[in-house]
N, C-alpha and C positions, 0 to 999 in steps of 0.2 A: 590711462582712465584714473592712477593715480595722482598723476602730476595735473591731469587737468581737474581732478576734484580738490587740490590743494589750492588750484588758481582760485577756483571759484570759492572757497571757503575763506581765502585772505580779501578777497573781493568784496564778499558778504560781511565780513567782521569791519571793514572801512566803510561800507556805506552804513549798515544798520547800527555801528558801535561808536566809532570814532567821529562821524560826520551823522549819525540819527538825528540828533535834536536840530539840524539845520533842516534835515528831510522833511520832519515831523512839521517843522512851522511852515513848507511851501505847503506840504499837503493839507494842513488844515485852511490854508487861504482855497484850495482848488475843490474841496468838497463839504459839503453843507454840514455833515455828521463829524461832532469833534471827538478827538483823540482821549476816550475817556476809558481809565484801566478800573475796573470793578472789583476791590479788595476784598478779602474776610480777615477777620483778626478774633482771638479767644476774647472773652469777657473777664472782667475785674468785676469783683462784688466785695460789695461790704456783707458783713453779717450781724443782723440786729440779735438782741439778747437772749430770744427765741429759736434763733440757729436758721431762721428766714432769712434767705442770700436776697440782697437788694443789689440791683445793677448800677454800677459806678461808672463802668465805662464799658460800651458794646456797639455794634455794628448795626445800622438801618439800611435798608434797601429804598428806594424810591425812584422818582424821575427828574430830570431837567429839560426844563422845557426853552429851547435856544432860537434863533432866528438867524437867518443869511438876508442882511438887507438888500443884496443883488438881484434877490428873487421876488422880494416882497413888492405884489403890483400897488396895493394901497395901504399905505401906513396908517390911515384913520379906519377904514374899513376893519384892517389886521387888529387895530386897538380894540374897538366897538365890541367884537366878537370875543376876543382872549380875557378881557378886562372882566367878563360874567364869571371866568374861572378860577384866573389867578390876581393879585394885586398887581397892578401896575401903576406907574407915575406916566399921565398922558403925556406930557409934555418933554420927559425923556425917552419912552418910547417912541413918540416921532422924530424925536432929534436924532437917535440912532437908527431907526429905520430909513433915515435920510441920509445916513452914510455913505458917501461913494466908494465904492473898491473893497466896502466891509463885507467878509462873507462870514462872521460870527459874532454873535452877541448872544451871552446868557441873560435869560428872561426872569427864571423861577428856579430855584434849589427844592429839593425835599418834596417833590410834589406827588400827590397821593395817588395807586395805581388807576382807580375810576376816575381821576379828574384828565389823568395822562391821556389814557385811553379815549376820554370824550373830545380832548383837544385834538387828537390824533386821527380821530374818526372824522373832523369836520374837514380836514385835509385844505389846510391854508396856504396857499401857495409861500414858502420862505419861513415857515415856522414848522420846526422839528421838534421830536421827540426822543429820548434815549435814557436807559437805564443809569443809575449811579447808585453809588454807596457811601457812604459816610461814617465817621467816628461820633458817637455821641456821648455827651456825658451828664446824665440826669441831675446829678447834684450842683449841677453849675460851678459857681466860684467856690464852695465846699472843697475842703482840702485838695484845690487844683495842683499845687505845688508837688503833695504828695501822689497822687494819681498820676500826675504825668500828662504827656501828650504827645501825640503822632506826629510825623511830617514825611515830607515826600524823601526817597533816597536821591544820590547824585544824577543816575540816570533818568529820574522820574518815574521808572514803570512800576514803581513799590512804593509802598509805606514802611515806615520803622519806627519804634519808641525812640522820642529824644528826650525826655525826661521823666522825673520820678520812676515810678511803677512799670509804668509803660518802657523804659527803657531798660531796667534791672532786669524784669521777664522777658525781655523780647523774644528770648529762644521757643520760649514757651507759649508765647501768645501769636507769635507771628504764622501766617499762612497763605498757603499758594494763592493766589489771585484766582478771582474767580472768571476772570475773561478780559481782554487787553485787545485794544486796536493795534497794539504792536505787532510786528512780521515774527514768526514763530522764531527765525532764525535769529532775531534779539533776545528771544525768549531762551533758545539755546544757551548764547554765549554768556548772557548775564546769569545763569543760572548752572556756568561750566565749575566754577570756583566750590560749590557745595557739592557739585557730583564729586570731582576731585577729591574733596576732603571727606567724602564719605556721607552717608546717608544721613535723613532729617531727623533732627534730634526730637522728642516727642513732644507733641503738641498737646494743650489742655488750656483751661481757664483756670482763673487764680481767685481765691476767696482770701479776702483781706482780715486782720484783726479789728479793722476800722469797726466801729459801731454808729451805725445813720444817727441815732437820736442822740447819742452822747455828742457826737460831732457837731450836729446841728445846735446843739445848747451851746458848746463851747464858743462856736463863731459868734452866736447871739452877746454871749457875754463878753468876748470881745470887741464886738461891735461897739456895745454900749460903750465900755471903759475907753474906746475910740474918741467917741461923741462927747465925752466929758475932759477927757485928758488929752487928745490930739498929740499922740506920739508919732514918731514919723515913721515906727515900726513897732508892730506886737505878734505876740505868738504865746501857743498853749500847748501844752504833752500831758495826755492822761495815759498812764501806764499800770497795768499789773505788774508791782514788783517783784512778784515770786515766779513769774514766766518771761516778763519781757514783751509782753503782747502790748502793742500800743493801741489804745481803745479810741484815741480823738489825737488828731494832728493838725492845728490850725497856725498859719500864717497870714496876717495881714500886713498890707493891700495885698490881695492876690488878683486873679483873673479868670474870664469866662472863657473856658476851654472849647466851648461851642462856638465863638465867635472872637477869634484872634485878630481880627481887623481892626477892632477899635484899640489894640493894645498900644500907647503911645510910650511903655516904658521895658523893653525888653528882660531886662536885669527881674523883670516881675515873674519871669519863667522859672527863676533860679528857686531853689530851697533854703530860705535862712536857716532852717531849723538843724539843717545838715552841713551846709555849704559855708555858714558862716560863723566865726568866732568873737566873742565879746570878754571884757573882764567883767565878772558876773558879780562882784562884792559881795556882802556878810552871809550869802548862803552857803560861804565856803567855810565860815565858821563851825559848823557842827560837824564838819570831816577834820578840821583841827582839832577840835576837841577830842575826837573818836582817836586819834592818833595820839595824842597828849594821854588819854585814859588809858589806851590798849597798850602802849608802852610802861606804862607806869609811872611816867613823868609827874603826872599830877593823879588825884582822887577825887571823885564827886565831891566830897567835903574838903578838899582842900582851900585853902585863902592865898590871894597876893596883893601886894601892895598897886594899887592903883594911880598912877603919879601922873595922868591924863596926857601925858606926853613921854615919847622915849628918842633919844637920839643915837643912832647906828649908822657907822661907815660916815659920819660928817652928814649923815641928813634926819631930819625929825618927823617922828609919826606921831599921829595923835587919836585920840577919840573924836567922834563927830563932832562933840560942840568942846573939846580942848579941856574939859574940867577932870580933875581929879576926884576919885572916888572913896581913895584911903584905901586899908583893908577890907576886902569884900571875899565873898565865897565865889567858886567856877560857875556858879548858876547863871550870876550879873552878869558874866563873858554875853551869853548868849540872851538874856531878858533884856540887857541894856544895848547889845551890840556894841562890846568894845572894843574897839581897834587894839588898845593897847594891853587888854587881857588876853586876845587872840595870838597877838606879838610873844607875849611873856609864855605861853604853852607852847608854841612851835619852837622857840627858842631852848625852851626846857628838853623839848623833844630831839632837837639836834636837827641838824640840815639833811642828814643822811636819812636819818628815820622819816622826813617830812617827805622826802623824794621818793623814797621806797614805798611809801603807802599811798601819797597819790597817785604815784603809777601803779600801785594794785588797784585802785579804784576808777583806772581806765583814762584817767586826766593825760592828755597831750598823745592819746592812739586814737585810731577810728574804732569805733562802739561797735561796728559788724552790721547795722543796721542795712537791711536790705534798698537801700536808695543810693544812685549814684552821685558822683563827686562829691564826695564826704572828706571834710577837713579834718586834719589831726590834731590841731590845736597847737598852741603857743606856751611851753611852759618853762622852756630853757632856763629862765631865773633861778628854778630851783634847784639845778645843777652848778649854780656860782660858788655856792656855799656861803656868800656874804651874808651878813646878819640882817640886813637890811629887806633882800630879796625873800630871805625865808619869812620875815616879819609881814611884809607887805602880800606876800602870797595865802597867809595866813587867812588874812579876812579878805580874800580875792581881787586885789590888785596886782599888776604887774606878770599875769598870766591870764591867758585865754582860752577860751573852749565853745565847742559848740552849744546849741541847747540840749539836743542829744546825748552829748558826752556828759552833760551836768548832771541830766536826770538820770543817768545810769551810775554818775559816782555816788550820788544821793539816794539811792535805791538801795546801796549796800545796808543802809538801814532800816529800811521795811522790810527788806528782804533775809533780814538775819543775818546779816553779814557776809551776804554773797554776792559777787558780781555777775549780774545778768547781761544777755546780749539782746538791745531792743530789737522787735523785727516786726513786719507788717503783714507778714503772710503766713496764714496758719495752714492752710491746704491747698494743693495742687489736684485739681481734676481733668486728668487724661482723658483725651478722645477715645482712647480702648475703653474705656469704662472703669479704670485703675484711679487711685488717689493715692497721695502722699503727704501725709500728716507732717508738718514742722516741728522738730521737737523742741522747747526750751533750751537754752545753752546757758550752764552756770559754770562759775568757776569761784573756788574757794573752800572752807570761809577765809576771807582777809582781813576780818575782825573778829574777836572774841565775842561770844554769846553776851556775856556781863556787860561788856563795852555796848553793844548796840540796846541793851534795857537801859543803861545808865544816859545814853545820849538820847534816849526818845523819851524817857521820864524828864528829863531837863527841858526838852520841846513841848512837850504837853504843859509843862509851868508856865512855857513861854505865851503858850495860846491860852491859857486859864488865867493866867494873872497880868501878864505885862503885855502883850498884843491887844491895842486898843482897851488898854484897861481890864482886860476880860469880856470884853462885849461880846465877842465871838465863841464864848465858852459854850459847849452844848453839855448840857446836864446829862445826857445818857449815850454819850459818844465820846472816847477821847480821843483827839487832832493832834497830832504832832505838826509843827511848821516853824518857820523862821521866812524872816525877811531880806531883803539884799538891796545895796544902794552902792553904787561904783560910778565914781568919774568916769567920762568918756575922755579917750584919747584925741589930743589934737594932731593929727597927722600931718598937717602945715607949719603948723609952726612950734613945734613939739608940745611936749609936756600934757598937761590936761584942761578941758576948758573948767572955767570956774561956775559954770551955770548951766550945764549939761550933763544928765545922768541917765544911767541905765538902771531901771528898776526891776528886781527879781523877786519872785515868791516860789517856796516850795512848802508841800504839806502831804501829810498822811493819815491814813484814816482806816478802820480802829486802830490807835497807835500800837496796841499789843496784838493785832492779829490784823495787820493790814490788807487790805484789798485792792485800793487805789493808792499811786502817788501823783502829784498832780505839781507841774511847772508852769509857770506863768512869766514873762518878760515884755519890757518894753523900752524901746531906745527913746530918749528924751522925752518924755511925756512934758509938759507945759503948765504950769502952776503948781506945782508941787515937788519939795526937795527929796523924798523920803516915801520909798517902795509901801510902807504902811500907809500911809495915807492915800495909794492909788490902786493895790492890789489887794489890800486885805478883805474888799468887799467883794470883788469877781470871786476871790479863793472862796470864801464862806459861801457864796450863792452856787457855787460848782459842787463843793462840799455836799450843800443839803440837797441840791439835784440827784447827786449820784447815790446817795445815801436812801432817798425815796423811790430811785428808779429800780435800782437792784435789791430794795426790802431789806438792806443791810443788818444785821442783828445788834441791837444795844449791845455794849460793851459794860456799861457801869450805871 
């Protein structure tokens, strides 16, 4: 009996698993009912500022209307009846109904129960109705790369998260299938690994830190920026610098996760906010200034002789306009965004200190954000010890990091000198009724309190007096901000493009009791060389919106 059982098991394994796909294909040609797997899955929520959960990804149940052309008696009559209940193209329907030897054509998905019941009761020969489930993303394109996407497993029997939060929290969101046309032995074998490995992990729903209204505003602001400057790519992140909670995360171009059939470029499924790295430009200068002040290499009232250019290791670096400013104070390095000034501070601090501090800011490391495929960044130049590499790194060239790593590093200023871990999920609600609150992760401090205050004061001065000549200064709110413009590397011919730039912008407010830090970037905007021209107004609009939406108390 044992030998017989073993032979039977091996035979079933061969039939259902090794050759299962071939037999399913044959079966679908013989029967009018398709092989449909009904799946279930946990919900992903956004949470509004009043703690109301809004669905960002959920499972709906409905019905599929299908046709077996070999059984249809009159295509024209079938069309006349069906078109009263579902949307059909007559020419296309008649063409498919006339296919010789075709046993299966799908006519309509996501049909309501009432409509499906009516069609079923008509008893049209060759027309069938079956249940189906599908993943719905109510927000559509908004934060699509962050929320993620599901897809079928290799066996085709189940679905699993392939991108974004869907993938990161697969163990929490996955559920046993509601029902399937697959043979029960296939189910046994496909689940054998889980059985041997132990019991199922806790299942539940996840509540994200993403606020739907804020995400919507950020998306619209970035879309308006795209229509004006036509960048190849644009993105933005809004984060609470005290907790690391990401309130909004948008990357454009995006895609509609509800209909990927129109997706022409699969690279849009990846998330540039965590998977791509960029040379960020002058938004590195506040961090360089922090190193100089924290080590005592310079003081807030120190001066230096700005010569306009500087030759290091046989190479020349220069201010954006190549002009010398003479003896000027530290403030002007940030107010005028002077490369020679940033290099001077970095060289006075020393290569070892620059590498130590930039590492403590998380640059060149994964941020820890709960998204898959995070890049680590490229900061190897800081290890070389060469003056030229230290100098270029001081103003954001020669090292590349992801947008999430950049905002994490910059957040050491509004967080009071601490390094926070960005995260997107604040709560897991398990099916057994229990919940797990995700606690913020902080390291440090990595900067002295006085250093943070001094750099913040300098960045407030940038907004009040230098940025657009003080045009975005707010009378009742202190805002700290800095722009960045970086040359884009030419990976074909080497060096950098002479006419292509990455623009970046970051700011936090209220400056001395920050509620939010905002980071924006765009790759190769057309028609403007500097970020101050393309991203100042979007940042100002976002700042005004957040102040009003959250009713933030004035600080001056």
